[in-house]
Steps between C-alpha positions, in 0.01 A plus 500: 500500500521188717750491782786250453472384861127427462566296185775300675269427795223394264736278300636332814146438619402334172817290505416378852145416388639310202711282731191416704282416198778294344544302823123446530490376141770240567332387823163463326665305215665265751170441684301464179663175394402313815152654513444413133601138558263473796208652307553273200539193723161570665311531170470131397362392838241778503403445136452124532301542818282749312449251218396230744251731671370613161431136415319452830295814437399364159391180677299686765172351375636159607590623848267446794587838646700788356711702750442873511867569427447330163154614395462815708233606746240543227494877548689788341438778750833556673850477349837479671794649308839361603767747386865388507769769477847554645606661825757727332497746215762604243378235257338704224132440432498161673269600785300769323396261221355255755319774690366637171353160413353469851337843469358399162344186652359703790342756268338223296357340814375836628331572165322162529378591851703221661680511831870430525782479752876534453767272645840668466818291483803729498552850638462682167149367436384629836672837464349569157147374571439616857408857404222411254398157630608505863157388620512202261837364618435208738858372540856608436780243489871559450703233324873447527740565214529121467141372521451159655213253489422595860414854383265361235348254747422778749332716235311207346361377831384852585325529161338155532372577850345825380335315209358231728357771726324645197695826492527486119385294201785545250874551552725651233880494517690783328878483465786540252591184314865464400546460123857609425764711670352805327131404495243446771130437439227618733289190568140501617421148623185379673581285801149434636304341345771302324611600149790369294788747508623426145175625350487801731851605391446454128170690481328777687173307514426259787589140439216291359511203733185343355700364208715195525876571488629482143786275606249238610357232275170323558643327806679707763869434552451531877383231738408605853533299820333459741237722332466820306334671797786409733758623252313827456468566872875445537622681190285813492649670810847388394441641150423844644821486705701391197352771275572771759852364553553503125375859484746602775790335315397652166465839666845474661665411169309777322603752766870420460479517121307828513750649746793386287349667192412816694847532652663434163293780350585728794873424462491585130309820573761592760774447238319734261452759775868485597600556138271804476632638830860450386423685178329780692789515746763525225304765311443703817866471596607609151258792516646612833855478360401693188330766709808545720728523194275766347507698826882479517543604135248782538680626811838490321360689202358764731846567641 
């Protein structure tokens, strides 16, 4: 039979844990609102820039020269996988789902006899991948709880420099896209060569950039000055920065929503555990009282 003191200690411990999880839930809910607004505010800019670049890619036959960031290096030998996770845990399957998708991409590349490297953004990506793919990790960046454009700019410039040196041919960005407060979607988006993010999110297949955007008519709605080449050379590096910044904002909002849901579930589980412990405590206490009464009555009868 359980000891009453042990049950009280266990119950007090669960009650203390419940206070912590409840506080973490409220903090995550408070941070979620601002992070959600920032992620949603960044979407239109990134989407319209993607549409413009998609139009330029469709027009590439008219261009005198096509930048490598748009058309690629012409090879498919080495891939860079940019994995964006959080620095902290206690957010359910938020980090593990991203790492699972990254491992799936790595296995597919290995089965096709292709080389790949891993660029980790966030502590959890590095901690979960370093044991199996430690020799493939070429960089490890930590982002702040409130990502800024400077963070994205630093990562993007590093990626672009590696691409220009010929370190890789394709770059894939993997992160959690914020959908609702209870839903996050693991997104696999190709950064280099350029692909339109809307098509990458809606389907698992790579975007078919050889087709003209459906929103376009016979004549493009865009006019470019001073020239299409000049616009491309200016926009392509900026597009990579914007897409990475968007991924950081989406990841931050998804992390807060995932932590809020996880802490809410933990708080409800703590409530259920406290109820069971109270029931066990009362039953054990009643059993002890009954046992003592039986001993007293038996002793009186023996006299």
